[in-house]
N, C-alpha and C positions, 0 to 999 in steps of 0.2 A: 763674324772673319776667320779664317780657317788657313790654317798652312798650304793646302791646296790648290785654295784659292791665290795665295802669294805667292808659287811657287810660278802659275801659268804668268805674271805679270812680268814684264821688265825691270832692268834696275830702275830706268827711270822713271818709270810708274810706280815701283816701291817708294825713290824717295820721293816722289812729289806725295804720296799718300805720307809719310813718315813724317814731312812739313806740316799738313794739316793738322796730325795726330796731336805733334808738339804743341801748336797753336792750341788746339781743343784741350788739351793740359791743364797749358799757361791758364786759359781761363776758366778752366774749372776751380783750380789752386785759387785764382782771387775770387768765384763767386762762392768759395771756402769761407776763405779770409772774411769776407762781406757778410758774410754770413744769408746770404741768397742761394746757396747750395741745394736744392732739394733731392737731385736723386745722387746719395754718395755714392753709390754700387758705380756709378760710371767712371769714378776717377781709376779705380781699379781694371775696370775694362780696358781702357784707356790707355794705361800703363802696360799691360799685357799684350797690347796691339802691338805697343810700341817695341816690343820688348820681341815679337813674334817676326815685326820688319824686318828687325836690326837680326835677328838670326837667320834668315831668310837670304839677307842680303851677305853676309859672311859664308852661306853656303856657296853662293853663287862665285862670290870671288874665288874663294878656295879651288872650285871647280873649274874658273877660267885660268886661275895659276896654277894647277895640276895638267892643263892641257898644251 
């Protein structure tokens, strides 16, 4: 997922995506704690996707406040 795809989405869609990614991050942490995690790189990708979505949401909020 890249920033241009995220900028095309509405804030509600972004929040839904954010909730889904946070659930996935929780599940990945749980798998790691129990020793079942196979793809450790996925944790990093999910963390970065969460940050990317939060950045786009903040940009949209700032743009809305400026208008």
